[in-house]
C-alpha positions in Angstrom: 4.6 4.7 -17.3 7.1 2.5 -15.5 6.0 0.5 -12.4 7.2 2.1 -9.2 9.0 -0.2 -6.8 7.2 -1.1 -3.6 9.1 -0.8 -0.3 10.4 -3.9 1.3 11.0 -2.3 4.7 8.8 -2.9 7.7 8.7 0.8 8.7 7.9 2.0 5.2 5.1 -0.6 4.8 3.7 0.4 8.2 3.8 4.1 7.2 1.9 3.3 4.0 -0.7 1.3 6.0 -1.1 4.3 8.4 -1.6 6.7 5.6 -4.1 4.4 4.0 -6.0 4.2 7.3 -5.7 7.9 8.5 -5.4 9.9 5.3 -2.7 12.3 6.4 0.0 12.1 9.1 3.1 14.0 10.2 6.2 12.2 11.1 5.5 12.9 14.8 2.0 11.4 14.5 3.4 8.4 12.7 6.1 8.0 15.3 3.6 8.0 18.2 1.5 5.3 16.5 4.5 3.1 15.5 6.6 3.5 18.6 9.5 4.8 16.6 11.3 8.1 16.6 10.0 11.1 14.7 13.4 11.4 12.9 13.2 7.8 11.7 9.7 8.2 10.5 10.6 11.5 8.8 13.5 9.8 7.0 11.3 6.9 5.7 8.5 9.3 4.7 10.9 11.2 2.6 12.2 8.0 1.0 8.6 7.0 0.2 8.1 10.4 -1.4 11.3 9.8 -3.5 9.7 6.6 -4.7 6.6 8.5 -5.7 4.3 6.7 -3.3 3.4 9.6 -1.1 3.4 13.4 -1.3 3.2 16.3 1.1 -0.4 17.1 1.9 -1.7 20.7 1.7 -1.1 22.5 4.9 -1.1 26.0 6.5 2.7 26.3 6.7 4.7 25.9 9.9 7.2 23.2 10.8 4.8 20.2 10.7 4.8 18.5 7.3 1.7 16.2 6.8 2.0 13.5 4.2 -0.6 11.6 2.1 -0.7 8.8 -0.3 -0.1 9.7 -3.9 -2.8 8.2 -6.0 -2.3 7.1 -9.6 -4.1 8.8 -12.5 -6.6 6.9 -14.6 -4.0 6.5 -17.3 -1.6 4.7 -15.0 -4.4 2.4 -13.7 -5.0 1.3 -17.3 -1.6 -0.5 -17.2 -0.9 -1.3 -13.6 -3.2 -2.2 -10.7 -1.5 -1.8 -7.3 -3.4 -1.2 -4.1 -3.4 -2.0 -0.5 -6.0 -1.9 2.2 -6.1 -2.4 6.0 -9.2 -4.4 6.8 -10.6 -5.9 10.0 -11.8 -9.4 9.7 -12.3 -12.5 11.8 -9.9 -15.5 11.4 -12.8 -17.2 9.5 -13.3 -14.3 7.2 -9.6 -14.1 6.5 -9.6 -17.7 5.4 -12.7 -17.1 3.3 -11.1 -14.1 1.7 -7.9 -16.0 0.9 -9.9 -18.8 -0.7 -12.0 -16.3 -2.7 -8.9 -14.6 -4.0 -7.3 -18.0 -4.9 -10.5 -19.1 -6.8 -10.5 -15.8 -8.7 -6.9 -16.0 -9.7 -7.1 -19.7 -10.6 -10.0 -18.9 -12.9 -7.5 -16.9 -15.1 -4.6 -19.2 -14.6 -6.4 -22.4 -15.5 -8.6 -21.3 -18.4 -8.2 -23.4 -21.5 -7.4 -20.9 -24.1 -5.2 -17.8 -23.6 -6.7 -14.7 -25.3 -4.5 -13.3 -28.1 -4.0 -10.0 -26.4 -3.2 -11.5 -22.9 -0.1 -10.4 -21.2 1.7 -12.0 -18.3 0.8 -10.4 -14.9 2.2 -11.3 -11.5 -0.4 -11.3 -8.9 1.1 -10.9 -5.4 -1.3 -11.2 -2.5 -0.4 -10.9 1.1 -3.0 -11.4 3.9 -1.0 -10.6 7.1 -2.5 -11.3 10.5 -2.1 -8.5 12.9 -2.1 -4.7 12.7 1.3 -3.5 11.5 1.0 -0.3 13.5 0.1 -1.9 16.8 
């Protein structure tokens, strides 16, 4: 399975964070939380669906289209690990978390002998201060 591209657009990232926190949302609900228009949120939700990152959630019909994150199958997780989480931490906890992640990654980077079956993996970590959805 090929790796899906992750969005590099602030509205799309905020929408993914909202879906991770709330489970399902319509474009109208997302717009209210982000302070954007429903049309703009609808456009970006459709683009996220085209990327395979989200999908329509089951609903009772009608005009409203709720969206949800599209989770990987176990087969996909065997080759790629991609996840995000919105967490609430103090500044001290954020510093501690960053230091813990660095120590964990450096343990693999700095080991003396590389296992024969090791593959190169890029670990990209972003701890951003502030709630992207306000």
